[in-house]
C-alpha positions in Angstrom: 0.0 0.0 0.0 1.0 3.6 -0.5 2.9 5.0 2.5 1.3 7.7 4.7 1.7 11.2 3.3 -0.4 10.9 0.2 -4.1 11.9 -0.3 -5.8 9.1 -2.2 -9.2 9.4 -3.8 -10.7 6.1 -5.0 -13.2 5.8 -7.9 -16.5 7.3 -6.7 -18.5 4.4 -8.1 -16.9 1.9 -5.7 -15.3 -0.1 -8.5 -11.6 -1.1 -8.2 -9.3 1.4 -9.9 -7.9 0.4 -13.3 -6.1 3.8 -13.9 -4.3 6.3 -11.7 -3.6 10.0 -11.9 -0.9 11.7 -9.8 -1.3 15.4 -9.1 1.7 17.1 -7.6 1.0 20.4 -5.9 3.0 23.6 -5.9 5.1 25.5 -3.4 3.6 26.1 0.0 0.5 23.9 -0.7 -0.3 20.3 0.0 -2.1 17.4 -1.7 -5.5 18.8 -0.6 -4.9 21.8 -2.8 -6.3 19.9 -5.8 -8.9 17.8 -4.0 -11.7 19.9 -5.4 -10.5 19.4 -8.9 -11.5 15.7 -8.9 -15.3 16.0 -8.9 -15.1 19.1 -11.3 -13.5 16.9 -14.0 -16.8 15.1 -14.7 -15.1 12.0 -15.9 -17.3 9.2 -17.4 -19.1 6.9 -15.0 -17.1 4.0 -16.3 -13.7 5.7 -15.6 -12.4 3.9 -12.6 -9.6 6.3 -11.8 -7.6 6.5 -8.6 -6.2 10.0 -7.8 -3.1 10.3 -5.7 -2.0 13.7 -4.4 1.3 13.5 -2.5 2.3 16.0 0.2 5.7 17.7 -0.2 8.1 17.6 2.7 8.8 20.8 4.7 12.0 22.6 3.6 13.6 26.0 4.0 13.1 28.0 0.8 15.8 30.5 0.0 13.7 32.9 -2.1 11.3 33.1 0.9 14.0 34.2 3.3 14.7 30.6 4.4 11.2 30.1 5.7 10.3 26.4 6.2 7.2 25.4 4.1 6.0 22.5 2.0 8.4 22.3 -0.9 9.6 19.7 -3.4 12.9 21.5 -3.6 14.6 24.8 -2.7 14.4 27.7 -5.2 17.6 29.6 -5.0 16.8 32.5 -7.3 13.8 33.9 -9.2 15.9 34.6 -12.3 14.8 34.0 -15.9 15.8 30.3 -15.7 14.8 29.6 -12.0 17.9 28.4 -10.2 16.8 25.4 -8.1 18.3 22.7 -6.0 18.3 19.9 -8.6 19.4 17.3 -6.1 16.2 17.9 -4.0 14.1 18.1 -7.1 15.4 14.7 -8.4 14.9 13.2 -5.0 11.3 14.3 -5.1 10.9 12.9 -8.6 12.3 9.6 -7.4 9.7 9.5 -4.7 6.9 10.0 -7.2 8.4 7.3 -9.4 8.4 4.9 -6.4 4.7 5.7 -5.9 4.1 5.0 -9.6 5.8 1.7 -9.3 3.6 0.8 -6.3 0.6 1.3 -8.5 2.1 -0.9 -11.2 2.9 -3.5 -8.7 -0.8 -3.4 -7.6 -1.9 -4.2 -11.1 -2.4 -0.8 -12.8 -1.1 -0.8 -16.4 1.7 1.8 -16.6 0.1 3.2 -19.7 -3.0 4.0 -17.6 -1.0 6.1 -15.2 -0.8 9.9 -15.8 1.5 12.3 -14.0 0.3 15.9 -13.5 1.9 18.8 -11.7 1.3 22.4 -11.0 4.0 25.1 -10.7 6.9 23.6 -8.6 5.1 20.3 -8.8 5.1 20.5 -12.5 8.9 20.6 -12.6 8.9 17.4 -10.5 6.3 15.9 -12.9 8.5 16.6 -15.9 11.5 14.9 -14.3 9.5 12.0 -12.9 7.5 11.2 -16.0 10.2 11.7 -18.7 12.8 9.6 -16.9 10.4 6.8 -15.8 11.6 3.5 -17.4 8.1 2.2 -18.3 5.6 3.8 -20.7 3.1 6.1 -19.0 -0.3 7.3 -20.2 0.4 11.0 -20.2 2.1 14.0 -18.7 0.2 17.2 -17.7 2.4 20.2 -16.8 0.4 23.3 -15.5 1.8 26.8 -14.9 5.3 25.4 -14.6 8.8 25.2 -16.1 11.2 22.5 -17.2 13.8 22.9 -14.5 15.9 19.8 -15.4 16.0 20.2 -19.2 19.8 20.4 -19.2 20.4 17.4 -16.9 17.6 15.0 -17.4 18.3 11.5 -18.7 15.1 10.7 -20.7 13.8 7.2 -20.7 13.3 5.7 -24.2 10.0 4.2 -22.9 8.4 7.6 -22.7 9.7 9.2 -25.9 6.1 9.1 -27.2 4.3 9.9 -24.0 1.4 12.4 -24.6 2.4 15.7 -23.2 -0.1 18.5 -22.4 1.2 21.9 -21.2 -1.1 24.6 -19.8 -0.1 28.2 -18.8 -1.8 31.4 -18.0 -1.2 34.6 -20.0 -1.1 36.7 -16.9 0.9 34.5 -14.6 3.0 36.7 -12.2 4.6 33.8 -10.4 5.8 31.6 -13.3 5.8 33.9 -16.4 4.4 32.3 -19.5 7.8 32.7 -21.2 9.1 30.0 -18.8 6.3 27.7 -19.8 6.8 28.3 -23.5 10.6 27.8 -23.1 9.9 24.4 -21.6 7.7 23.5 -24.5 10.4 24.5 -27.0 13.0 22.5 -25.1 10.7 19.5 -25.2 10.2 19.9 -28.9 13.9 20.2 -29.5 14.4 16.9 -27.7 12.0 15.3 -30.0 8.8 15.2 -27.9 5.4 16.0 -29.3 3.6 18.6 -27.1 0.2 20.1 -27.0 0.3 23.7 -25.6 -2.7 25.6 -24.3 -2.8 29.1 -22.9 -5.5 30.7 -20.8 -6.5 34.2 -19.8 -5.6 33.6 -16.1 -2.9 34.2 -13.5 -1.2 31.5 -11.4 -4.2 29.2 -11.0 -6.7 27.1 -12.9 -9.7 28.4 -14.7 -13.0 26.8 -15.6 -12.1 26.3 -19.3 -8.8 24.6 -18.3 -10.6 22.3 -15.9 -13.0 21.3 -18.7 -10.0 20.7 -21.0 -8.3 18.6 -18.4 -11.4 16.5 -18.0 -11.6 15.9 -21.7 -7.9 15.1 -22.0 -8.0 12.6 -19.2 -11.1 11.0 -20.6 -9.4 10.5 -24.0 -6.3 9.0 -22.3 -8.1 6.8 -19.8 -11.5 6.2 -21.4 
């Protein structure tokens, strides 16, 4: 079973799950941050999806004056490229990969597992999904950046993974230029990416939630 520290939402219809979606929250939040998203997705009744929302450890964050808060890794500077502690980021990604493997060991087909992440969690999602050694069902990166683009060792198994990237035009926390830069890096590495932008800040909007629901239904239906 999954270790304590993860919020797990089982299929609402009481059926055993045959698919799994991981949602990795952003800096200063926890797994409950995206709990309201699940019912809003309006997935089909026959979609037996387990949602797993891990909680980040508490770490001192340099850009916030060393304040200790839920964080997947330390952010060292808010420059154009976002200087981060890659060792911590990769350790967090390895934790997510271990949770993915647990789901596979419990009988979930790896290609029915989707990794999603928001903001700092999106950077972890990029690393975890693209370096996972078994083919996954999809990667959803929301309002985020590709922090490990220069150091990642991509797994051949996920060279064709469906990638969906969302960003707000008015994001003051993670500028859209960072999101677009990540998309361009992915394309340069040979990945196929679908990019969507929305008239919003650093958040989710109703149209985006609708699009996420449709995308998940297509991947897991």
